[in-house]
C-alpha positions as CSV (number, residue, x, y, z in Angstrom):
1,M,-0.3,-0.3,0.1
2,N,1.6,3.3,-0.8
3,K,-0.7,5.2,1.0
4,K,0.4,6.3,4.6
5,S,-1.3,5.1,8.0
6,V,-1.9,6.2,11.1
7,K,1.5,4.3,12.4
8,D,3.6,6.6,9.5
9,I,2.8,9.8,11.5
10,N,3.2,10.9,15.2
11,V,-0.5,11.6,16.2
12,T,0.6,12.7,20.3
13,G,-1.3,15.7,21.4
14,K,-3.1,15.6,18.1
15,T,-6.9,16.1,17.3
16,C,-7.9,13.5,15.0
17,L,-11.0,13.1,12.9
18,V,-11.6,9.8,12.2
19,R,-14.0,8.8,9.4
20,V,-15.4,5.2,11.0
21,D,-18.2,2.8,9.5
22,F,-20.7,3.2,12.4
23,N,-23.9,1.8,9.6
24,V,-25.0,-0.4,11.8
25,P,-28.7,-1.8,12.2
26,I,-30.4,-1.3,15.1
27,K,-34.0,-2.6,16.6
28,D,-35.8,-0.9,19.2
29,G,-32.6,1.0,20.4
30,V,-30.3,-2.3,20.7
31,I,-27.8,-2.7,17.8
32,T,-27.9,-6.1,16.5
33,D,-24.6,-6.0,14.3
34,T,-21.7,-4.8,15.8
35,T,-19.3,-6.4,13.5
36,R,-18.3,-2.6,12.1
37,I,-17.9,-1.1,15.4
38,E,-15.8,-3.9,16.0
39,G,-13.7,-3.2,13.1
40,A,-12.8,0.3,14.1
41,V,-12.0,-0.6,17.5
42,P,-7.5,-1.3,16.6
43,T,-7.2,2.3,15.0
44,I,-9.0,3.9,18.3
45,K,-7.3,1.9,20.4
46,Y,-3.9,2.6,19.0
47,L,-4.9,6.4,18.6
48,I,-5.5,6.6,22.6
49,G,-2.6,4.4,23.2
50,K,-0.5,7.3,21.5
51,G,-2.1,10.2,23.2
52,A,-4.4,11.5,20.4
53,K,-7.5,13.3,20.9
54,V,-10.2,11.1,19.0
55,I,-13.1,12.7,17.2
56,L,-15.0,9.8,15.3
57,C,-17.5,10.7,12.7
58,S,-20.1,8.4,10.8
59,H,-23.2,7.9,8.9
60,L,-26.4,5.6,9.8
61,G,-29.2,4.9,7.4
62,R,-30.9,7.3,5.0
63,P,-32.4,10.1,7.2
64,K,-32.2,12.4,4.2
65,G,-30.9,15.4,5.7
66,E,-33.2,16.0,8.2
67,F,-32.3,15.4,12.0
68,N,-33.9,12.5,12.9
69,L,-33.4,10.5,16.1
70,K,-34.0,7.0,14.6
71,Y,-30.9,7.6,13.0
72,S,-29.0,9.0,16.3
73,L,-25.5,7.0,16.6
74,K,-26.0,7.6,20.4
75,P,-26.3,3.9,20.8
76,A,-23.1,3.0,18.8
77,A,-21.4,5.8,21.3
78,D,-22.4,3.6,24.2
79,K,-21.4,0.3,22.7
80,L,-18.2,1.2,21.5
81,G,-17.2,2.3,25.0
82,E,-18.1,-1.2,26.2
83,Y,-15.4,-2.0,23.5
84,L,-13.0,0.5,24.4
85,G,-13.5,0.3,28.1
86,V,-13.1,3.9,28.2
87,K,-16.2,6.3,28.0
88,V,-17.0,7.9,24.7
89,K,-18.9,10.9,24.8
90,F,-21.4,11.7,22.2
91,A,-22.0,14.9,20.3
92,E,-25.5,15.7,19.5
93,D,-24.7,17.8,16.4
94,V,-22.3,17.5,13.7
95,I,-21.2,21.1,13.2
96,G,-23.2,22.7,15.7
97,P,-22.6,24.1,18.9
98,A,-22.0,20.5,20.9
99,A,-19.5,19.5,18.5
100,K,-17.6,23.0,18.9
101,K,-17.2,22.3,22.2
102,A,-16.3,18.9,22.3
103,K,-13.6,19.4,19.9
104,A,-12.6,22.7,22.2
105,E,-12.7,20.4,25.6
106,I,-11.0,17.1,24.4
107,K,-7.8,16.0,26.1
108,P,-5.5,13.4,24.7
109,G,-6.8,10.0,25.1
110,E,-10.4,10.7,25.3
111,V,-12.8,9.7,22.4
112,V,-16.0,12.0,21.3
113,L,-18.5,10.3,18.6
114,L,-20.5,13.4,16.9
115,E,-23.9,12.4,15.5
116,N,-24.7,11.4,12.4
117,L,-23.2,12.8,9.5
118,R,-26.4,12.4,7.1
119,F,-28.5,14.6,9.1
120,H,-27.2,17.1,7.0
121,N,-27.2,17.0,2.9
122,E,-24.1,18.7,2.8
123,E,-22.4,15.4,3.8
124,E,-23.1,13.6,0.7
125,A,-22.9,16.5,-1.7
126,N,-19.2,17.2,-0.3
127,D,-20.1,20.8,0.1
128,K,-17.2,22.6,1.0
129,D,-18.8,24.7,3.4
130,F,-19.5,22.1,5.2
131,C,-15.7,20.4,4.9
132,K,-14.5,23.5,6.7
133,T,-16.8,23.6,9.2
134,L,-16.3,20.0,10.0
135,S,-12.2,20.2,10.2
136,E,-12.4,23.3,12.3
137,G,-10.0,22.3,15.3
138,I,-8.7,19.2,13.8
139,D,-4.9,18.3,13.1
140,V,-5.2,14.9,11.4
141,Y,-7.8,13.1,9.1
142,V,-8.0,9.2,9.5
143,N,-10.2,7.4,7.1
144,D,-10.9,4.0,8.6
145,A,-14.2,3.4,6.7
146,F,-13.7,0.9,4.0
147,G,-17.6,0.5,3.8
148,T,-17.7,3.9,2.6
149,A,-14.3,4.8,0.6
150,H,-16.3,4.7,-2.9
151,R,-18.1,7.3,-2.1
152,A,-16.6,11.0,-2.6
153,H,-18.5,12.8,0.4
154,A,-17.7,15.4,2.8
155,S,-16.2,12.9,5.3
156,T,-14.6,10.3,3.2
157,A,-12.8,12.5,0.7
158,G,-13.8,16.0,0.8
159,V,-12.0,17.4,4.2
160,A,-8.7,16.5,2.5
161,Q,-9.5,16.7,-0.8
162,Y,-10.4,20.5,-0.6
163,G,-7.0,21.2,1.4
164,F,-8.5,21.4,5.0
165,L,-6.5,18.7,6.1
166,K,-3.3,18.5,4.9
167,T,-2.6,15.2,7.2
168,A,-4.8,12.3,5.9
169,V,-4.0,8.6,6.7
170,A,-5.8,5.3,6.4
171,G,-6.5,3.5,9.7
172,L,-5.5,0.2,10.4
173,L,-8.8,-1.2,8.9
174,I,-8.4,0.7,5.6
175,E,-4.8,-0.7,5.6
176,K,-5.4,-4.3,5.6
177,E,-8.4,-4.0,3.2
178,L,-5.5,-2.6,0.8
179,E,-2.7,-4.7,1.9
180,I,-4.7,-8.0,1.7
181,M,-6.8,-7.2,-1.6
182,G,-4.3,-5.5,-3.2
183,G,-1.7,-7.9,-2.9
184,A,-4.0,-10.5,-4.2
185,L,-4.6,-8.6,-7.2
186,E,-1.2,-7.1,-7.7
187,A,1.2,-10.4,-6.8
188,P,-1.2,-13.6,-5.9
189,K,0.2,-16.8,-4.9
190,R,-1.0,-19.6,-7.6
191,P,-3.1,-21.3,-8.8
192,F,-5.4,-17.7,-8.0
193,V,-9.2,-18.6,-8.3
194,A,-12.0,-16.2,-8.1
195,I,-15.6,-16.9,-7.5
196,L,-18.7,-14.4,-8.6
197,G,-22.3,-14.9,-7.6
198,G,-24.9,-12.7,-6.7
199,A,-28.1,-11.7,-9.1
200,K,-26.7,-9.4,-11.7
201,V,-24.0,-9.5,-14.4
202,S,-24.3,-5.7,-15.3
203,D,-22.9,-5.3,-11.3
204,K,-19.8,-7.1,-12.0
205,I,-18.7,-6.4,-15.7
206,G,-15.9,-4.5,-14.3
207,V,-14.9,-6.8,-11.8
208,I,-15.1,-10.0,-14.3
209,N,-13.0,-7.8,-17.0
210,N,-10.1,-7.0,-14.5
211,L,-10.2,-10.5,-12.7
212,L,-10.1,-12.2,-16.6
213,E,-6.3,-10.3,-16.5
214,K,-5.5,-11.9,-13.6
215,V,-6.7,-15.0,-12.3
216,D,-6.0,-18.7,-13.6
217,T,-10.0,-20.0,-12.9
218,L,-13.1,-18.2,-13.0
219,I,-16.2,-19.7,-11.1
220,V,-19.6,-17.8,-12.0
221,G,-22.4,-19.1,-10.0
222,G,-25.9,-17.6,-8.6
223,A,-28.6,-15.9,-10.6
224,M,-25.9,-14.1,-13.0
225,A,-24.5,-17.6,-14.2
226,Y,-28.0,-17.8,-16.3
227,T,-27.4,-14.9,-18.2
228,F,-24.0,-16.6,-19.2
229,L,-25.9,-19.7,-20.2
230,K,-28.4,-18.4,-22.1
231,A,-25.5,-17.0,-24.3
232,L,-24.5,-20.5,-24.7
233,G,-27.9,-21.6,-26.2
234,K,-29.1,-23.3,-23.2
235,N,-32.7,-23.2,-22.3
236,I,-32.5,-21.4,-18.6
237,G,-36.4,-21.5,-18.3
238,A,-37.8,-18.9,-16.0
239,S,-34.7,-18.0,-14.5
240,L,-33.6,-14.6,-13.6
241,C,-31.3,-13.4,-17.0
242,E,-30.3,-10.0,-18.1
243,N,-31.5,-10.5,-21.7
244,D,-29.3,-7.3,-23.1
245,K,-26.2,-8.8,-21.9
246,T,-26.1,-11.8,-23.4
247,E,-23.8,-10.8,-26.3
248,L,-21.6,-9.3,-23.3
249,A,-21.5,-12.6,-21.7
250,K,-20.2,-14.1,-24.8
251,E,-17.5,-11.8,-25.2
252,L,-16.4,-12.4,-21.5
253,I,-16.6,-16.0,-22.2
254,K,-14.4,-15.3,-25.5
255,K,-11.8,-12.9,-23.8
256,A,-11.4,-16.0,-20.9
257,E,-10.3,-18.2,-23.9
258,V,-7.9,-15.9,-25.5
259,K,-6.7,-15.4,-21.9
260,K,-6.3,-19.0,-21.0
261,V,-8.5,-18.7,-18.1
262,K,-10.6,-21.9,-16.8
263,F,-14.4,-20.1,-16.9
264,L,-16.4,-22.4,-15.3
265,L,-20.4,-22.2,-14.9
266,P,-22.9,-24.6,-13.4
267,V,-23.5,-28.0,-15.6
268,D,-26.5,-28.8,-13.5
269,N,-29.1,-26.8,-11.2
270,K,-31.3,-27.0,-8.0
271,I,-34.4,-25.6,-9.9
272,A,-38.1,-24.8,-8.3
273,D,-41.8,-24.1,-10.2
274,A,-41.8,-21.0,-8.1
275,F,-39.5,-18.5,-5.8
276,S,-40.1,-19.7,-2.8
277,N,-38.1,-22.3,-0.1
278,D,-41.4,-24.3,-0.2
279,A,-41.4,-24.7,-4.3
280,N,-41.5,-27.8,-5.8
281,Q,-38.0,-28.8,-6.6
282,K,-35.8,-30.8,-8.6
283,I,-32.1,-30.9,-10.2
284,A,-31.9,-30.3,-13.5
285,E,-28.7,-31.1,-15.9
286,G,-28.3,-28.9,-19.0
287,N,-31.6,-27.0,-19.8
288,I,-33.9,-25.8,-17.6
289,P,-37.5,-26.8,-18.1
290,D,-40.0,-23.7,-19.3
291,G,-41.9,-22.2,-16.1
292,W,-39.2,-23.5,-13.2
293,Q,-36.1,-21.5,-12.4
294,G,-32.7,-22.1,-11.3
295,L,-32.0,-21.0,-7.4
296,D,-28.9,-22.7,-6.7
297,I,-26.3,-24.7,-8.2
298,G,-26.6,-28.5,-8.8
299,P,-24.2,-31.4,-6.9
300,K,-22.1,-32.0,-10.1
301,T,-21.7,-28.4,-10.5
302,I,-20.4,-28.2,-6.8
303,A,-18.2,-31.1,-7.1
304,I,-16.3,-29.3,-10.1
305,F,-16.3,-25.6,-7.9
306,T,-15.2,-27.1,-4.8
307,A,-12.4,-29.6,-6.9
308,A,-11.2,-26.1,-8.6
309,I,-11.2,-24.5,-4.7
310,K,-9.1,-27.2,-3.6
311,D,-5.9,-26.6,-5.6
312,A,-5.9,-23.1,-5.2
313,K,-3.8,-20.7,-3.2
314,T,-5.4,-17.4,-3.7
315,V,-9.0,-17.5,-3.8
316,I,-11.4,-14.0,-4.1
317,W,-15.2,-14.7,-3.3
318,N,-18.1,-12.2,-4.0
319,G,-21.7,-13.2,-4.3
320,P,-23.5,-16.6,-2.9
321,M,-23.9,-19.3,-5.4
322,G,-28.2,-19.3,-5.0
323,V,-30.8,-17.9,-3.1
324,F,-29.0,-18.3,0.2
325,E,-31.9,-16.7,2.6
326,F,-33.8,-20.0,1.5
327,E,-32.7,-22.8,3.4
328,N,-33.5,-24.9,0.7
329,F,-31.6,-23.1,-2.0
330,A,-28.2,-22.3,0.4
331,I,-26.4,-25.6,0.1
332,G,-24.1,-24.2,-2.7
333,T,-23.0,-21.5,-1.1
334,K,-22.8,-23.4,2.2
335,S,-20.3,-26.1,-0.1
336,V,-18.2,-23.2,-1.5
337,A,-17.4,-21.7,2.3
338,E,-16.8,-25.2,3.8
339,A,-14.8,-25.9,0.9
340,L,-13.1,-22.3,1.6
341,S,-12.3,-23.4,5.1
342,K,-10.3,-26.1,4.4
343,I,-7.5,-25.0,1.9
344,D,-4.3,-23.6,2.7
345,A,-4.5,-20.7,0.7
346,V,-5.0,-16.5,1.3
347,T,-9.2,-16.5,0.9
348,I,-10.8,-13.1,0.8
349,I,-14.5,-12.9,1.2
350,G,-15.6,-9.5,-0.8
351,G,-18.5,-8.5,1.7
352,G,-22.1,-8.6,1.8
353,D,-23.8,-11.6,0.9
354,S,-20.8,-14.1,0.7
355,A,-19.7,-12.2,4.0
356,A,-23.0,-12.9,5.8
357,A,-22.7,-16.4,4.2
358,V,-19.2,-17.4,6.0
359,T,-20.0,-15.3,9.5
360,Q,-23.9,-17.4,9.6
361,L,-21.9,-21.1,9.1
362,G,-19.0,-20.5,11.7
363,Y,-16.3,-20.3,8.6
364,A,-14.9,-16.3,9.7
365,D,-12.3,-17.2,11.4
366,K,-11.0,-19.7,8.8
367,M,-10.6,-17.0,6.1
368,T,-7.8,-15.0,5.6
369,H,-9.9,-11.7,5.1
370,I,-13.1,-10.6,5.3
371,S,-14.0,-7.2,3.7
372,T,-16.0,-4.3,5.3
373,G,-17.0,-3.2,2.3
374,G,-19.6,-4.6,-0.1
375,G,-19.6,-2.1,-2.8
376,A,-15.9,-0.7,-2.3
377,S,-14.4,-4.0,-2.5
378,L,-16.3,-4.5,-5.8
379,E,-15.0,-1.2,-6.9
380,F,-11.5,-2.3,-5.8
381,L,-11.6,-5.6,-7.2
382,E,-12.6,-3.8,-10.4
383,G,-9.1,-1.8,-10.2
384,L,-10.9,1.5,-9.7
385,E,-9.6,4.2,-7.8
386,L,-11.7,5.0,-4.5
387,P,-11.9,8.2,-3.5
388,G,-11.9,8.1,0.2
389,V,-8.3,6.1,-0.5
390,A,-7.3,8.5,-3.5
391,C,-7.4,11.3,-1.4
392,L,-5.0,10.3,1.5
393,N,-1.3,11.4,1.7
394,D,1.4,9.3,-0.2
395,K,4.0,7.1,1.7
């Protein structure tokens, strides 16, 4: 990683604005998944251990620029305090009197969390005046929110991009994301296998194009596989398909041939007569009958995919193999997760549903890295520059 991190600068006595991702699910005032808060703890502990003054900022949900207590970050402040073992003070606004008072009074080793950034429309608009006010009283900008690094918002890029905070570095979480995923893309141990699933080819065109330049094997499952199967002349019944992307699918298959990349698609599918866990189901090899739709990969495909995974030394996985939320159509996804848990390789899970799958199945600790950003990890895998990384100081 050619960007500076908190470890490359002196933060003692400095007031640090730390962009974290505390966009966590909250039900009846209780946080139901604390993964993102836990992910920020190492950076915050590092900073307070060095005697920095830590001002945290984050968004939560979509309050649409209005102050709405339903989207308050107060529960996140309380939960973070439990992990840190210190009181996390909470400022009840972002750029108002409470925030200004907190910045003026904070002492070394203390932590303050500002209220939800998205109570201001100026945050997502990357408004220059908002960036200036947010930066007042701050010495150092630290971005540790990989999940929003692909957004050019005030708190993810603007404060550094507009030059208000000259010292701008990565937190330990972003540093880890860039080192592990960047390392896998730039100098992978081989064989290098990428597994892509999910609903749409259109969401992953750039990712497929970029990975075809780098991998030895590309595995495609999930609903996006049916667009490729249709492009190859297969009958896919009522399966999800992007008909306007079949020509592109053919081009991608052709590119794989030219690059000598093994391109693996399902040879059999678990199909249903309705989109329901309780629908009638059967295994179809080759063509899918009219009125039926593919909701998971079949047993022969599972055998082919897991065999390809077994020999790999680097694997990147993004997207489930079927309708993972339906128990009867989760076998393909579970089989891939299990196969990854058993190999001696660098295994990277690219956020979103794949991350949820390995976590739910209890395989999280068997993976080298689970990305904290769905959209950001996809754009990174596509080879795009992320605004929240581009704005940081080079080493």
